[in-house]
C-alpha positions in Angstrom: 39.2 33.8 98.6 42.7 33.1 97.3 45.6 33.9 99.4 47.0 37.4 99.1 50.1 36.2 97.5 48.5 34.1 94.7 49.0 34.8 91.1 45.3 35.6 90.4 45.3 38.3 93.2 48.4 39.9 91.7 46.7 40.1 88.3 43.7 41.7 89.8 45.9 44.3 91.4 47.7 45.0 88.2 44.3 45.4 86.4 43.3 47.9 89.0 46.4 49.9 88.7 46.3 50.0 84.9 42.8 51.3 84.8 44.0 54.5 86.4 41.1 54.6 88.8 41.3 55.1 92.5 38.2 53.1 93.0 38.7 49.7 94.5 37.5 46.8 92.4 34.6 44.8 93.5 35.4 41.6 95.2 35.4 38.6 92.9 33.1 35.7 93.8 34.0 32.1 93.5 31.6 31.5 90.6 33.1 34.5 88.8 36.5 33.2 89.4 35.6 29.7 87.9 33.8 31.3 84.9 36.0 31.8 81.8 36.2 35.1 80.2 33.9 35.5 77.1 34.6 37.5 74.0 33.0 40.9 73.8 29.2 40.6 72.8 28.9 36.9 73.8 27.5 35.4 77.0 28.4 32.1 78.4 25.7 29.8 79.7 25.9 27.1 82.3 25.6 23.4 81.8 22.1 23.4 83.3 21.0 26.0 81.0 22.6 24.1 78.1 20.7 20.9 79.2 17.5 22.8 79.3 18.1 24.3 75.8 19.0 20.9 74.4 15.9 19.3 75.8 13.7 22.1 74.5 15.4 21.9 71.1 15.0 18.1 71.1 11.3 18.4 71.9 10.8 21.1 69.3 12.7 19.0 66.7 10.7 15.9 67.6 7.4 17.9 67.4 8.5 19.3 64.0 9.4 15.9 62.8 6.1 14.5 64.0 4.2 17.3 62.3 6.2 16.7 59.1 5.6 13.0 59.3 1.9 13.5 60.1 1.6 15.9 57.2 3.4 13.5 54.9 1.3 10.5 56.0 -1.8 12.6 55.4 -0.6 13.4 51.9 0.2 9.8 51.3 -3.2 8.7 52.6 -4.8 11.2 50.2 -2.7 9.9 47.3 -3.5 6.3 48.2 -7.2 7.2 48.2 -6.8 9.0 44.9 -4.9 6.0 43.4 -7.5 3.6 44.7 -10.2 5.7 43.1 -8.3 5.8 39.8 -7.7 2.1 40.1 -11.4 1.4 40.7 -12.2 3.6 37.7 -9.6 1.7 35.6 -11.0 -1.6 36.8 -14.5 -0.5 35.8 -13.3 0.7 32.4 -11.4 -2.6 32.0 -14.6 -4.5 32.9 -16.6 -2.5 30.5 -14.0 -3.0 27.8 -14.0 -6.7 28.5 -17.8 -6.8 28.2 -17.7 -4.8 25.1 -15.1 -7.0 23.6 -17.2 -10.1 24.4 -20.2 -8.5 22.9 -18.2 -7.5 19.8 -16.9 -11.0 19.5 -20.5 -12.4 19.7 -21.6 -9.8 17.1 -18.6 -10.7 14.9 -19.7 -14.4 15.1 -23.2 -13.4 14.2 -22.0 -11.2 11.4 -19.9 -14.1 10.0 -22.8 -16.4 10.1 -25.0 -13.8 8.5 -22.4 -13.1 5.9 -22.0 -16.8 5.1 -25.8 -17.1 4.9 -25.9 -14.0 2.7 -23.3 -15.4 0.4 -25.2 -18.7 0.1 -28.4 -16.8 -0.6 -26.5 -14.7 -3.3 -25.1 -17.9 -4.9 -28.6 -19.3 -4.9 -30.1 -16.1 -6.2 -27.4 -16.0 -8.9 -28.1 -19.6 -9.9 -31.8 -18.8 -10.0 -31.1 -15.6 -12.0 -29.0 -17.5 -14.5 -31.7 -20.1 -14.9 -34.4 -17.4 -15.5 -32.1 -15.6 -17.9 -31.6 -18.9 -19.9 -35.3 -19.5 -19.8 -36.0 -16.0 -21.1 -33.3 -16.5 -23.8 -34.8 -19.8 -24.8 -38.3 -18.2 -25.1 -36.7 -15.4 -27.1 -35.2 -17.8 -29.5 -38.5 -19.7 -29.8 -40.2 -16.4 -30.6 -37.6 -15.6 -33.2 -37.8 -19.0 -35.0 -39.6 -17.4 -37.9 -37.3 -14.4 -38.0 -34.4 -14.3 -40.4 -31.6 -11.8 -40.9 -30.7 -11.2 -44.6 -27.3 -9.8 -45.2 -25.7 -8.5 -48.4 -28.9 -7.3 -50.1 -28.0 -3.9 -51.6 -29.9 -0.8 -50.4 -31.6 1.4 -52.9 -32.3 5.1 -53.1 -35.6 6.6 -54.3 -36.6 10.0 -55.5 -38.4 12.3 -53.1 -41.5 13.7 -54.9 -41.5 17.4 -55.3 -38.0 17.9 -53.9 -34.8 18.7 -55.8 -31.2 19.5 -54.9 -29.7 23.0 -55.6 -28.3 21.7 -58.9 -31.7 20.6 -60.0 -31.2 16.9 -59.6 -33.9 15.0 -57.8 -33.4 14.6 -54.1 -32.9 11.0 -53.1 -34.1 9.3 -49.9 -33.6 5.9 -48.3 -36.0 3.1 -49.0 -39.0 2.8 -46.7 -40.3 -0.5 -45.2 -42.7 -1.3 -48.1 -39.9 -0.8 -50.6 -37.6 -2.9 -48.4 -40.2 -5.7 -48.6 -40.3 -5.5 -52.4 -36.4 -5.6 -52.6 -36.4 -8.7 -50.2 -39.1 -10.4 -52.2 -37.2 -9.9 -55.4 -34.1 -11.5 -53.9 -36.1 -14.4 -52.4 -37.8 -15.1 -55.7 -34.5 -15.5 -57.4 -32.9 -17.7 -54.7 -36.0 -19.8 -54.0 -36.9 -20.0 -57.7 -40.5 -18.8 -57.1 -42.7 -15.9 -58.1 -42.5 -12.4 -56.6 -46.0 -12.7 -55.3 -45.4 -15.9 -53.5 -42.1 -14.6 -52.0 -43.7 -11.4 -50.7 -46.6 -13.4 -49.3 -44.2 -15.4 -47.2 -43.0 -12.4 -45.1 -45.3 -10.9 -42.5 -43.1 -7.8 -42.0 -39.5 -6.7 -42.5 -37.3 -3.6 -42.1 -33.7 -2.6 -42.4 -31.5 -2.4 -39.3 -31.1 1.0 -37.8 -27.9 2.9 -38.8 -25.0 2.0 -36.5 -22.7 5.0 -35.9 -19.8 2.7 -34.9 -20.0 0.9 -38.3 -17.3 2.3 -40.6 -17.9 0.0 -43.6 -19.9 0.6 -46.7 -22.0 -2.6 -46.8 -25.7 -2.5 -46.9 -27.7 -2.7 -43.7 -29.2 -6.1 -42.9 -32.9 -6.8 -43.3 -34.9 -8.4 -40.4 -37.8 -10.4 -41.8 -40.6 -12.2 -39.8 -42.1 -15.0 -41.8 -45.7 -16.1 -41.7 -44.7 -19.8 -41.5 -41.8 -21.4 -39.7 -41.4 -23.9 -42.5 -40.9 -21.2 -45.1 -38.2 -19.6 -43.0 -36.3 -22.9 -42.7 -36.6 -23.5 -46.4 -35.4 -20.0 -47.2 -32.5 -20.3 -44.8 -31.4 -23.6 -46.3 -31.6 -22.4 -49.9 -29.6 -19.2 -49.2 -26.9 -21.3 -47.5 -26.8 -23.7 -50.5 -26.6 -20.8 -52.9 -23.8 -19.3 -50.9 -21.8 -22.5 -51.0 -22.4 -23.3 -54.6 -22.1 -19.9 -56.2 -19.8 -18.2 -53.6 -22.6 -15.7 -53.1 -22.3 -12.9 -50.6 -26.0 -13.1 -49.8 -26.8 -14.7 -46.4 -30.0 -15.7 -44.6 -29.3 -16.4 -41.0 -31.5 -17.2 -38.0 -32.3 -14.3 -35.7 -31.4 -15.2 -32.1 -31.7 -13.6 -28.7 -28.8 -11.4 -27.5 -27.0 -14.0 -25.5 -27.3 -16.7 -28.2 -26.0 -14.1 -30.7 -22.9 -13.4 -28.6 -22.3 -17.2 -28.3 -22.7 -17.7 -32.0 -20.2 -15.0 -32.7 -17.8 -16.6 -30.3 -18.3 -19.9 -32.1 -17.7 -18.2 -35.5 -14.6 -16.5 -34.2 -13.3 -19.9 -33.1 -14.2 -21.4 -36.5 -12.2 -18.7 -38.3 -9.2 -19.3 -36.0 -9.2 -23.1 -36.6 -9.5 -22.6 -40.4 -6.8 -20.0 -40.6 -4.5 -22.3 -38.5 -5.3 -25.1 -40.9 -6.3 -27.3 -38.0 -9.6 -28.2 -39.7 -10.9 -28.3 -43.3 -14.3 -26.8 -42.8 -16.8 -26.0 -40.0 -20.2 -24.4 -39.3 -22.2 -23.3 -36.3 -25.2 -25.2 -35.3 -28.0 -23.9 -33.0 -27.7 -22.6 -30.5 -23.9 -22.2 -30.5 -22.3 -25.5 -31.3 -19.2 -25.6 -33.5 -19.3 -28.5 -35.9 -16.1 -29.2 -37.8 -14.6 -31.5 -40.5 -10.9 -31.9 -39.9 -10.1 -33.6 -43.3 -11.3 -33.3 -46.9 -10.7 -37.0 -47.4 -13.6 -39.0 -48.8 -15.8 -40.3 -46.0 -14.7 -37.6 -43.6 -17.6 -36.5 -41.4 -18.5 -33.4 -39.4 -18.3 -33.7 -35.6 -18.9 -31.6 -32.6 -15.8 -29.6 -31.7 -17.0 -27.2 -29.0 -20.4 -26.4 -27.5 -20.7 -22.7 -26.4 -24.4 -22.9 -25.7 -24.0 -22.3 -22.0 -20.9 -20.1 -22.1 -21.2 -17.2 -19.6 -22.0 -13.9 -21.4 -21.3 -10.4 -19.9 -22.8 -7.3 -21.5 
């Protein structure tokens, strides 16, 4: 207890007096004297209690941290497992892609080899095809050795029996094949200086060409004639050519060729016309199958010579 005259004792007396109560205050213990006064609603704790609270808080914090770390580690482990699974899947996909790429590369090599072989086979097939086409063309030309094409022989019209036009005039019709044979025999007898009977006996069959809708001219259709004897066809062809040169005749007798040879001959004739119009040559003619023979001068002693051979020129239809 503090001495009666101490300051703290005096304060306690003052507090008792101010309260207005006649009751004596309870004695103050030493612990209560040492404990500071707390604000209203608050309670002070001792150091031991604080230590206990701190220890409990520390343990709780450590436990919470451990739980959080454990949870995070578990989550990380699960993520690692997932990533490992995805990585394994990606590796498998990469391996499959690598195998596929290797297989595609092998297939590409095989395709290139097959393509090269196919191209070689196509070239060989084309060469064989071209050879066969030329053989067929040659056979066609041989079959047509006795066939001539007569150009410039006028067509004739004949009356149709029993038929008339609205104005009463007889209705006309084109010539038939027998009438064409008579017209051709008449022309041949004049050029070959022979009789009509001999001329008509030379020809096995003949006919006019079919009308061509693309032809806009007014010239007569040509006559295709198959001769009985090759020698007669050659003689006829030569005499018509001679008559054409000497008399400037518009009648022609030309050899009938296969389709490719015909195209090549036309190419040679076109080149002949170009050279003559350009005055690069004096004269020229086309020799079988499609050779352009030219004379580049009209001087005495000038000879014909081969200018261009179009016999093997590629033809596209």
